[in-house]
N, C-alpha and C positions, 0 to 999 in steps of 0.2 A: 135301695133301688135294684131291681133284678132285670136282667136281659135274657130274653129267650130266643132260641133259633126257630124261625117260623117256616123254614123249608122242610123237605121230606126228612123223616126220622132216619138216622143212621146208626149203625152199631157203635157202641161206645168205643172210644179210642183209648189206648194206654196213656197214662199221665205224662204230660209234657215236662221236660226239665225246667226247673225254676231258674231265672224268672221266665214265665211263659211268653212274655211279650217281645222276646228276641226274634223278630220276624225278618224274612229275607227282603221284603219290600219296605224301603224306607218311608214311603208315603203312608203306610199303615199307622205309623206313630201319630201322624197328623190326624188320621181318622179317629184313633182312640182318644186323642187329646180333645176332640170336639164333642165327645160323649154322645154323638148322634149314631148309636149302634144300628138303629133300625135301617137308616139310609145306607149305612155301610154293608149291612147284611145283604141288601139287594144286589150289591156289586160283587157279592161272593166273598168278601173279605173275612167273614167269620168262619170260613172253612178251616182256618188255622186253629180254631178252638176245639170244636167238634166234641166236646165232652161237657156234661152237666156239672162236673166237678169244678169247672172254672168259669161258670156263667157269672160269677160275681167278681168284680175287679175292685180291689181295695183302693183307698185314696192314696196310699203310698205308691202303689203301682202307677196311678195316674200322674202323680208328681213326677215320677221317673220318666214316664212317657213324654210329659210336657218338656222336661229338661232336654231329652234327646231330640224332640222335634224342634226345640229352640235353636239347636246347633245345626240343624239341617236347613240349607238355604231354600227358601220357597221358590217354586218354579215361577218364572216370569211369563205371564200369559202372552204378552206381545212377542216374546222370544220364541215361545213354543209355536204360535201361529206362524211366525216367520220360517221356522224349521219345517213345519208341515207344508207350507206353501212352496218352499224351495224343493221339497221332495216331490210334490205334485207336479211342479214345473219340469223337473228332471224326467219324471215318468212320461209327461206329455211330450217332452222333447224327443225322448227315445223311441216312442211309438206313435204313429198317426193312424187313427181309425179309418178304415176303408168305408167309403160312403155306400158302396154297393152291397157288401155282405156283412158289414158291421165288424169285421175282424180288424186286428191291428197290423199294420205293415211298418217295417222299420224305415226311419227317415234317413236322410243322408249322413248325419253325424255318426250313425252306427257303423258306417263303412270304415271309420277310423280304426275300429277294433282289428281289422284285417292287417293293418300296417303297424299296430302297436307292438312294442318290444316285449319280450317275456317279463321283464321286470315291471313294465308298466301294467301289463295284464294282471300280474300277481298283486300289485299294490291296489289296483281297482277292486280285485276280489276281496282282499283283506279288509280294506276300509268299508266295502259294501256289506260284508258280513257283520261287521261291528255295528254299522248303522241300522241294519235290519234286525238286530237283536232287540229284545224288550227293553234293555237298559244299556244303551251304547255308551262307551267311553268317550267317543268323539262323535256327537250327533251331526256335526258339520265338518266337512273336510276343509272348507275355506270360510271360517267364521269371521265376522267383523271383530276387529280387535277392541276390547273394552278399555276405556281410560282407567288409569291407575296412578294415584299420587305416589305410590311406592316404586314406580318404574324408574330405573336408572340405566343409562348406557353403559356398556362394558368398560370403556375407558374411565368413566366417572367412578364406577365400582372399584376398579383396580387402583385408582389414584386416591380414593377416600381413605381417611384414617378410621380406626375402629370407633373412636368417640364421636366422629362426625355422623355416623349412621344412627340417627335417632329412631328411624322406623324399625319396629320389631320384625317386620317382614320386608324383604326386598324383592322387587320384581325385575327380572332380566329377560330380554328377548334376544333372539339371534338364530343363526343357522347352525345346525349340528354338523360339525366337521369330523368328529370322531365318536365312536360308541364302543364301550368295553363292558361286557356283562361278566360279573363275578358271582358265581353261584346262582341261587334262585332269588335272592333278596337284595341284590346290590347291582346298580348300574352307574357307570361313570360316563358323562357326556362332556365333550368339549364344544362349546358354542362360540361362534364368531359374530361380533357386532362392531361396526366402524373399524374394521381391520384389526381388532384385538381379540384375543382369545381368553376364555375363562373356563375353568372346570366346574361342572355341576355334579354333585353327589346325590343320587337318588336311592335312598335306603327305605325299603318297604316298611320297616318298623317305625320310621319317623315321618313318613308321608301318608300313612293310612291310620285312621282312628282305631283305637283299641276295639271298639264295637265291631268294626268291619273285619278285624282279624278273626273274630269268632264266626262272623257270617261268611259262609263259603262263597256266596255270590259276589260280594263286594271284594273280597280278598283276591279274586281272580282278576280284578281290574289292573292290579300292578303287573301281573304276568302278561296281560293283554298289552299294556303300555310297553313292556319290555320287547314284545314281538312287533308291535306296530311302528314305533319310532324308528326311522332310518336315517343314515347319514345323508344330509342335504335338506332335511326337513327344517322348517322354521317353527320354533316353539316359544312358549312363554312359561317361565318358571317362577314360582313364589318360594322363597327360602330365607335363611339366615346366613350371616357371614360366618365362615369357619376357615380353618387352616388344616393342611395335611401335616403328618408327622415331620415332613421335610420343610414346613413353613410356607408352602404355597397357598395363596389365598384362593378359597373356593366358595361356592354357594351351596349349602346343604339344603336340599329341597324339603319343604314341609307339605307340599301337595304334589300329586302326580302332574308332571308337565302337561300344558295344554298344547294341542297341535294347532298352529296357525295356518300353515300352508305346507302340504306334502310335496316332495319331489317325485315326479312321475318318470324320471329317467335317472339311471344310475350314473353318478359322477365318477369318471375314471380316476385312478390314483396317479397315473402318468399320461401325459398327452404330448406326443412328439410329432404327429402327423401334421404337416404344414397346411394341408387343405382344411382339415378339421379346425385347426387353430384359427384360421381366417374366417371360414364360413360360420363357425360356431364360436365367435369371439367370447361370448359370455361363459362358455365352458372353459376356454383357454384361461380366462381370468380366475375361474374357480380353482383351476389345477396349478397353474404357473404363477408363482408370486412375482416374477420379474415382469410379466405382462402388465399386471395391475399396478405395479410400482412405477413403471414408465408413465402410465396415464395419471397416476396420483402426482408424480413429479410435474407433469404438465400443468395440473391444476395449481400446484404450489407456485410454479414459475409465473403464471399469469396473475395470481394473487400478489406475489412479491412485486411484480412490475406495477401493478395498480397502486400498491402501497407506496412504492418509490416515487411515482409521479404525483400522488396526492401530497406526499411530504414536500414536494417541490412546488406546491401551489398550482398544479395543473388541474383542469377540469375535464371530466370524461364526458364525451358526447356520443350519441349514436346517430350516424348519418345514413342516407338512403342506400339500399342495396340494389333496388330495381329502379332504373331510370331510362330516359331516352338515350343518354350517352354514357358509355362505360366510364370513360375519363380516368385521369389519375396515373396512368402508366401506359406504355406503349406495348400492348399485348392484345391477342385475339380474344374477343369477348364471347360469352354465351348470349345468343339472341333468341328472344321469344316474343309473344304477343299477349295482350291482356284483352278481356272482353270489353273493357271500357274504351279501348283504342284499337279497333279492329283493323285499321289500315295503317298502323304505325308499329314499327319494330321497337321493342324495348330490349335493354341489355342488363345483365348482371354486372355489377361493378367489378373492375379489375383492381381497384385500389380506392381508398376513401380520400385521397389527397386533395382533390379540387374542392370537395365539400368542406373539409377541415380548414382550408385556406380561406374559404368564404366566411367561416366563423371568425377567423382572425380579423378579416376585413370588418366584420360586425362588432369588433371590440373584445373578443375573447382572446387575450394576449397569450395564454398558455393553455393548450388543448391537446388532448390525446384520445385515441380510440383503439380498442382491441376488438376486432370483429372479423367476420368471414370475407374472403375475396375469391374471385372465380376467374380463371384463365383457361380458355378453350385450347389447351395445348397438351403436350405428351405427358406420359407417366414414366418416371424412372426413380432411382434410389432417393432423390432429393426433391422431386417435383410431383404434385398432384393437382389436378384442375381445381379442386376445392381445398382451401387452406385458410389459416388464420393469420392476420397481419396485426402488428402494433405499429401505430404511427403517432408521432407527436410533433407539434409545431409551436415554436417559441418566438414571440416577437422580439426584435432587437438582439438577436443572437447571430453570431458569426460561425464559420466553419470550425475554428479552434474551440469555440464553446460546445459545439456538437460533439467533437472528438473527445473533449474532456467528460461530457455527460455520458458518452458511450462507455468510456473506460470505467467510470464510477459504477454504472449499472451492471456491467459484466462482472466486475470484481465482487460486487455485492451479491449477485446471483450465484457466483462460484462458491462464496463462503456459505451462503444460505443452503444451497443444495448439498454441499459437503456435510453440513450439520444434519440435514435430513437423512442422508445416506447412512450416517453413523448411528442414528437413533431409530428411524422408522423404515426407511426404504433400503433395507439391508441387502437386498438381492442385487442392487446396482453397484457397478465398480466405483471405487473412490476417485475423487477429482484431485488432480495435481494442482494445488494452489500456487505452486512456484511458477506455473506457466502463465499466470495472470498477474503480472506485476507492471505497474505504470513506470514510465510511459510505453505504450505499445510502439512497435517499429512503424515508421512511415516511409513509403516509397512513392516518388512521383512517377506518374504513368509514362509520359513520353521519354524522359531521360532513362528510365529503367528498361524500356524496350529498345532504345538505341544502343544502350550498353550491351544488352543480351544478344541483339542481332548483329551489331557491328554496322548498322545501316543508319545513315543520317536521314531523318524523315523529311519529306517535302512539306510545304505549307499545307497543313491539313484542312484549312478553311477554303482552299481553292476548289474550283469546280472539277479540275482534273486530278485531284488528289488520289483517288482510287486507282486508276490505271497506272499512275506514276509510282505509287507505292508498291503495287504488284510487280512492276518491272524492276524496281530496286531489289525486292525480295528475291526475285528470280535470278538476278545477276549475282546476289550474294549466296546463292545456292540453298536458300531456305525453303523447305517444303511446307506447304500449309495443308494440314490434313483435311480430308473431305472435299466437297465440291468448292469451286472458286466462289468466294463470297460475292454477292450481288450488290453490296453497299459498303461504304467505308466504315460505318459503325460495326457492322458484322465482322469485318476484317480485323479491326482494332480489338474487338472483344475476344476474337479467337486467338490473337497474338498474346493478349494478356493472360488467357487461360493456359497458353503454352509456356510462357517465360516468367510471369510474375506471380500468379496465384499459387504455384507449388511451393514458393517460399514460406507460405503460411503454415506448412506442416511443422516447421521448426518452432515458430512462435506466432502469436497473433499479429496480423499485418494490416495496416491501413494503406490502401492504394489511393492516392490523392491526385487532384488536378487533372482529371480526364479531359481529353479533347472536347471542345464545345459541341461538336457534331453528335456526341454520344448522349448529351443531357439537355434536351430542349426546354426543360422546366427550371433549370438552374441558371444563376447569374454567371456571367463569363467575364474573363479579364485576360490581358496579355501576359504570358509568363515571362518574367525577366531573364530566366535561364535559357529558354528554347525559343523565345519570341513566337510561340504558338498561341492561338486563341484557346484557352482552356476554361473549364468550369470550376467554380468553387465547390467542389464535390469530393467525397471520400467514400470508399467502400471498405468494410471490415471483413477480412477473411481469417478463418481459424480452421486448421486441418484441411485445407483445400476447399472449404465451402464458404460461400458468402453468407455472412450473418446479418449485416446491416448496411443500409445505404443512406447517405445523408448529404445535403447540400443547402447552400444559401439560395432561397427561392427568387426566381425572377419576378420582380414586382412592377416592371414598366410594361403597361398594356401593349404599346406598339411593338416593343422589342419581343414581348412574349408571343404575339401573333406572328411576327416575322419568323421567329424560331420554330414555332409549331408548323407553319407552312413550309418552311425550308426543309425541315426534318421529314415531313410527310412526303414531299417530292423526292427527297434523297433516298428514302428506304422503300419507296413504293415500287414493288415488282408487279408482275402480271397477275392481277387479282380479278376474280370473277365478281359476280354480284354478291354483295354482303347483305345478309339478312336471313329471314326464315325460309325464303325461297331459293337461296343460293345452292348451286349444284354441290353434291358431295364429292370431296377431294379424294383421289385415290393415289396411292404411291406407285401403282402399276396399272396401265391401261387394261391389261388382260386379267387383272385380279377381280375375282367375283366378290360381290358383297358378302360380308361375314354373317353366317347364320348363327343361331343360338348355340349349337354344339361347338362351332369354331371359337366363339367368344368364351365359352366355359373352358375350352382347352387353354386359351391364352391366360385366363385367370389362374388356372392350375399351374401353368408354367411360371407365372409371376410369384405364386406362393412358394413353389419349389426353389426359386432363386433366393427367397428370403432366408433360406437356411445357410446360404453361403456367407462366409466372412468377407466383407468388403475391404480390400487393402487400399493403401493410399493411391496406388497406381490405378486401381479400378475407379476411384473417385474422379481422377483426372480423365481417364478414358471415357467414362460416362458423360462427362461435361463435353468432351470433344465430339462425341458421336451424336449429340442431339441434332435432329434434322433441322434444315433451314426453316421449314415452315413452323417449327416449334420455338424458334428463337423469339424473344420479346421485342421483335422489330416489325411485326405486322402493323399495317397502318390502321389508324383509328380516326373517326370523325372529329373535326375541329369543334371544340366546345366553345361556341361564341358567347354563351351566357357567362362563362367564367372570365373571358376577356373583358366583358362589360362590367363584371363585378370588380375587376382590378381598377376600373376608372374611379371607384370610390376610395381608393388608397389602401394598398397592402403595405404595412410597415416592413422595414428590413426583417426578414424572418428566416429562421433556420428550421428546416424540416428533416425528419428522421423516420425511417421505417425498417422493420425487420419481420421475418417470418417466425412465428412462435414455434412451429415445428422444428425449425433449424436449431433453435436454442435448446429445445428438448433433446434433440439428437446429440448436441454437443455435451450436455451435462448428464445425460443418461447412458451414453455409450452406445445408443441404438445405431444400427448400420443403415436402416432405411426409414423413410418417412412414414411408411405404413405402420411401423411399430409405434409411432407417436400419434396416430389417428385412432379414434375409438373403434372404428370398424374397418380399418385398412384403407387402401386407395380406392378410387372409383371402380377399378376392375373388380375388386372384391365386393363392393356394394352392389354393383350391377349384377353380379353372379349369384347374389343371395336368393332372389325370387325363383330363378330357374332351378337352383339346387334344392330348394325346399319342395318345389313341385315334383321333382324326380323322387325325393324321399317318400312323398305321399302317394306316388304312382299316378299323379294327375298330369295335366298339361301345363306347360309354363305359362 
């Protein structure tokens, strides 16, 4: 069989080196293998022959062509159509035809180039040049990831034994955290996946076919890879298990790594600017290990708490966040409205307490919930309007049972987190386990204050208890910092912060048996020591901060309604309208409303304060400086549906609650609650949009 060139005659070319079928285009092997030379000649493929001496192809050559073509993966038509369509969409998105003159005008996204960093512009240029070439190394910058049975997570790869890896090829994916180029033919990459790192060795001689080494066009792909891949890119690598001379487990690449997602901004090596750390928290997490370790510890703490409660036969429930009544704690709620109830105010919950106790009434004897809570109050080192609470309720449990359960949980958490710090979260300071030894110290509220102040307290359940106690304090020469408290609960809370809570810097401290006026949801009894009406309640303090609050729940419907009504009248100060139409409160009548720039300045000031080390004295000072309107004594509507639920019988129940962020602060050594929140406090979150608009040169 003979093949002839049917195009214009050309001057004979010099003989090609054998074998003549070593062509630069890999697709030509498939063309030869089909033996349809006539159709191939129409596409101009036979220009590579150009000589009558080689118009005959032997069967042996064809066999070799078929062998080579068999090793070349066939193009996926659907895949190629997807790539072509995506390129078409990009071109259409980048330019819009002018209907009047038929020319193309740039659309709005093109304006982004004016604000792009030099690094971003260079990356776009490099990737664009590759994709515009005839045979791109990375046809898509953001391809869909293909499933692979050989894929392993980096931790699995590092923990696996050599005999366990039955796959000849292993696929690893991750972000490039380091890149080292050695000569022209060797590249070392460190990739991170699931917080663990592994080294990838990309050797040109081992990841490129011998045929490609001869072909100049394909051998350039390795050098293109060497220049295109940057630190921060997400890649996929196929290779085999190997070890360095020092015994370090590595993956030796057998193919050029695939680009899954390029980074368009350069990741800094060091990040210390507090504003950038908060406004670009994702960058802070990439650069500073301690930042992500604190957040990882938070996840581990919540998981350990869930496991602990499940082991105690507790059931986890999710209760409503948005309802007509905030309920569950005495705090100022966030108020909003829903389109379904246009004339009714709704509130975000301040605590899940009342919902969980309804579940106990319904027969769920042991229940817990870990979820968000919202209190429309101030921001400081230990408070944020949005936070996470853990509460549990156990039927037929007393206050001593709750204290015992708290000690067990805290000691278990201390041991668990210390193990994590030693093995995984190595950037966090170690935990002093000697500090958490049972039993924790207990101090009774009223006797401790009487001893510290030298004042014999009057009957605190009397109507004139507040003015009488203030007079006694004045006679004893005791100064109460801040404005004069407007209610007895506020005064007692402030005295406890002055004289009792600082003792928790030495060791964990339970403050027990608070005056009944401070705890309207708790059962009360007459203290045999002081003959004061007190609550069966305890608060745990560690390092000057409240960690947990617990008490025996009031289950008498009439008594519960009386306590809530009395407490509401007791702490009710001059409040305006409560709801979505309520007037905006101002700390100064002459103070103008805060504009966007002022808010951003406050955000920046808060971020700068984060750099300061918070001493024990500062913890105390911050607690004492909290404004009156931010105390958790603002009135809340009486939840009559909860009172009605108690008519069906709430068994003697012990209730317990704590802020998850407080636990994370304790065990991570974080000085501020913003360190334990994924994106900082509400000040940081609110400032994100305006900051991004400034960077893009647009309007907030």
